C-alpha positions as CSV (number, residue, x, y, z in Angstrom):
1,X,55.9,175.6,21.9
2,X,59.4,174.6,23.1
3,X,60.3,171.8,20.5
4,X,63.5,170.7,22.4
5,X,62.3,170.1,25.9
6,X,59.6,168.8,24.0
7,X,61.6,166.3,22.4
8,X,63.0,164.5,25.3
9,X,60.8,164.4,27.5
10,X,58.8,160.6,28.0
11,X,55.8,160.2,27.8
12,X,53.8,160.0,31.3
13,X,53.7,157.0,32.6
14,X,51.9,158.1,35.9
15,X,49.5,161.4,36.9
16,X,49.2,163.4,39.5
17,X,45.8,162.6,41.1
18,X,45.9,165.5,43.7
19,X,46.2,168.1,40.5
20,X,43.2,168.6,37.8
21,X,43.4,170.4,34.5
22,X,41.0,173.8,34.7
23,X,38.1,174.2,32.8
24,X,39.0,177.4,30.6
25,X,42.1,175.3,29.0
26,X,39.7,171.3,29.1
27,X,37.6,173.4,26.8
28,X,40.7,174.8,24.7
29,X,41.5,171.9,24.1
30,X,38.4,170.1,23.1
31,X,37.7,173.1,20.8
32,X,41.1,172.1,19.3
33,X,40.1,168.3,18.6
34,X,36.2,170.0,17.8
35,X,38.5,171.6,15.1
36,X,40.9,168.5,13.7
37,X,41.0,167.6,10.3
38,X,40.7,164.7,8.5
39,X,40.6,163.6,5.1
40,X,37.6,164.5,3.0
41,X,36.1,166.6,6.4
42,X,34.5,162.8,6.9
43,X,34.7,163.7,10.5
44,X,34.4,159.5,11.8
45,X,34.8,159.9,15.4
46,X,32.6,160.0,19.0
47,X,34.2,161.5,22.0
48,X,33.6,160.1,25.6
49,X,34.9,163.4,28.1
50,X,35.4,161.3,31.1
51,X,35.8,164.1,33.7
52,X,33.9,162.3,37.4
53,X,36.2,159.5,39.7
54,X,32.3,157.8,38.7
55,X,33.2,158.0,34.5
56,X,37.4,157.3,34.7
57,X,36.3,154.3,37.5
58,X,34.3,153.0,35.2
59,X,36.4,152.8,32.2
60,X,39.5,151.5,34.7
61,X,37.5,148.6,35.6
62,X,36.4,147.7,31.9
63,X,39.8,147.3,30.0
64,X,40.0,144.2,30.3
65,X,41.9,141.5,32.2
66,X,45.2,141.6,30.4
67,X,45.9,145.6,31.2
68,X,44.9,146.3,34.7
69,X,48.3,148.1,34.7
70,X,46.6,150.8,32.9
71,X,43.8,151.4,35.5
72,X,46.0,153.6,37.3
73,X,46.9,155.8,34.8
74,X,43.0,156.4,34.3
75,X,42.4,157.1,37.9
76,X,44.9,159.3,38.5
77,X,44.3,161.9,35.7
78,X,42.5,164.4,35.5
79,X,40.5,163.3,32.2
80,X,40.4,159.8,30.6
81,X,39.3,160.1,26.3
82,X,37.6,157.0,24.6
83,X,38.2,157.8,21.7
84,X,36.0,156.1,19.0
85,X,35.5,156.0,15.1
86,X,33.0,154.7,13.1
87,X,32.3,151.3,12.0
88,X,30.7,152.5,8.5
89,X,29.6,155.6,6.3
90,X,26.2,155.3,6.0
91,X,24.2,158.4,3.5
92,X,22.8,159.3,6.8
93,X,26.7,160.4,8.4
94,X,27.1,161.9,4.5
95,X,24.0,164.0,4.1
96,X,25.2,165.2,7.6
97,X,28.7,165.9,6.7
98,X,27.4,167.5,3.9
99,X,24.7,169.8,5.6
100,X,26.8,170.9,8.0
101,X,29.3,172.5,5.0
102,X,26.6,174.2,3.5
103,X,25.4,175.5,7.1
104,X,29.1,176.9,7.3
105,X,29.2,178.4,3.6
106,X,31.9,175.9,3.1
107,X,31.5,176.3,-1.3
108,X,29.5,179.4,-1.7
109,X,29.7,177.6,-5.8
110,X,27.2,175.1,-6.5
111,X,29.7,173.3,-8.5
112,X,32.4,173.2,-6.5
113,X,30.0,171.8,-3.9
114,X,29.2,169.3,-6.6
115,X,32.2,168.1,-7.3
116,X,33.3,167.7,-3.9
117,X,30.3,165.9,-2.8
118,X,31.2,163.6,-5.8
119,X,35.1,162.9,-4.9
120,X,33.9,162.3,-1.2
121,X,32.0,159.6,-2.8
122,X,34.2,158.3,-4.4
123,X,37.0,158.1,-2.3
124,X,34.9,156.3,0.3
125,X,33.5,154.1,-2.5
126,X,37.2,153.1,-3.6
127,X,38.1,152.7,-0.5
128,X,35.0,150.4,-0.2
129,X,35.5,148.5,-2.7
130,X,38.6,147.9,-4.8
131,X,41.1,149.3,-1.4
132,X,38.7,147.2,1.3
133,X,39.9,149.3,3.8
134,X,37.5,151.7,5.0
135,X,37.4,151.2,8.2
136,X,41.4,151.1,9.4
137,X,41.2,154.3,6.7
138,X,39.2,155.9,9.1
139,X,41.2,154.3,12.3
140,X,43.7,156.4,10.8
141,X,42.1,159.9,11.0
142,X,41.2,158.2,15.1
143,X,44.7,158.5,14.8
144,X,46.0,161.8,13.4
145,X,43.0,163.4,15.7
146,X,45.0,162.4,18.3
147,X,48.3,163.4,17.6
148,X,47.6,166.2,17.0
149,X,45.3,166.6,20.0
150,X,48.8,165.3,22.6
151,X,51.1,168.6,20.7
152,X,47.6,170.8,22.3
153,X,48.2,169.6,25.0
154,X,51.5,170.6,25.6
155,X,51.1,173.8,24.5
156,X,48.5,174.2,27.4
157,X,50.5,172.9,29.8
158,X,48.8,170.0,30.7
159,X,50.7,165.9,28.9
160,X,48.4,163.6,27.1
161,X,49.2,160.2,27.1
162,X,47.8,157.8,24.8
163,X,47.1,154.2,25.7
164,X,45.9,151.3,23.2
165,X,46.2,148.5,26.5
166,X,42.4,148.2,26.5
167,X,40.1,145.7,25.6
168,X,37.8,147.5,22.8
169,X,35.0,144.8,23.4
170,X,34.6,145.8,26.6
171,X,35.1,149.3,26.8
172,X,32.5,149.1,23.7
173,X,29.7,147.5,25.7
174,X,30.6,149.7,29.2
175,X,29.5,152.7,27.1
176,X,27.2,151.5,25.1
177,X,29.2,152.6,22.7
178,X,28.1,150.2,19.4
179,X,24.1,151.2,20.3
180,X,26.0,154.5,18.3
181,X,27.7,152.6,15.6
182,X,30.8,153.0,16.1
183,X,33.5,151.5,17.9
184,X,36.1,152.1,20.8
185,X,40.0,152.9,18.5
186,X,42.1,154.5,21.7
187,X,41.9,155.9,25.0
188,X,43.5,158.6,25.8
189,X,44.7,159.8,29.4
190,X,45.0,163.8,30.0
191,X,47.0,165.4,33.2
192,X,49.9,166.2,35.2
193,X,52.7,164.1,35.6
194,X,53.5,163.0,38.9
195,X,57.5,164.1,39.3
196,X,58.6,161.1,42.1
197,X,57.6,158.8,39.4
198,X,58.7,160.4,36.1
199,X,61.1,158.7,33.4
200,X,64.5,160.7,34.0
201,X,66.9,158.2,32.1
202,X,67.7,160.0,28.0
203,X,65.6,159.7,25.3
204,X,66.4,156.4,22.5
205,X,65.8,156.9,19.5
206,X,67.7,155.4,15.8
207,X,70.1,157.8,14.5
208,X,69.1,160.5,12.2
209,X,70.7,158.8,9.2
210,X,69.4,155.4,10.1
211,X,65.8,157.7,9.6
212,X,66.2,159.9,6.3
213,X,67.0,159.2,3.0
214,X,66.9,162.9,1.1
215,X,67.0,163.2,-2.6
C-alpha cells in the first residue's frame, strides 16, 4: 500500500457510473470485511450489498429529504453497502458466536473456552448495566470494521466513501432492517472516482505538534 499517496488523497465525492468493480475484487473485499475483528468477537453486524440499479435506487430514494445530495454518490457507485448493527445482544446471538468459535476450533482447551465465554458475558454485562453504552459500543465496532474496509478497498484498486448523511429510520423501513434485530449505522459507496469532479486542492490537516503528545 502506498501510504504517501493515500495521505494526499481526498475522499471520493463523485463516482464514475460507467465503471464496475470486478466481481473477484468485490468478493475479496467482502472476505476481508467478514474477517475484520470486533471486540470480544461480538460480530454485531449485518451488511447489505447493493449491486443492482434497482437496489441502489431504493437506497437513494430513502436517504431522507435533507440528504438528497448523497443520492448521486449511491447511484453512480459501482456498489453500495448498508452497514447495520444489532440493537441488542440476546442470548441467542451469543450462543451463535460461541457455537461458531467451537466449530472453528478457536478454543480447543475447555478451560480456556469456559473462561473466554465467562469474560465475554461479564464484559457485555458491564457495558449494558454499568456503562449503559452497549449500543454505542457495538456501533464503535461497526466503525472500526468500516475503517479497515476503506483501507482494503484502496489496496484492491477502488475507492470507498462513508456516508452519514441519511435518515436511518427511512433506510431501516425501506429494507425491513429492524425486523432482523438490527438498525442502519452507516453507508458506504464503492467504485471508481469521476476524475473530472475530483477535488484537486491540497489536504488540510493540523500540524503534528498540534496532534501528538510524546511521553
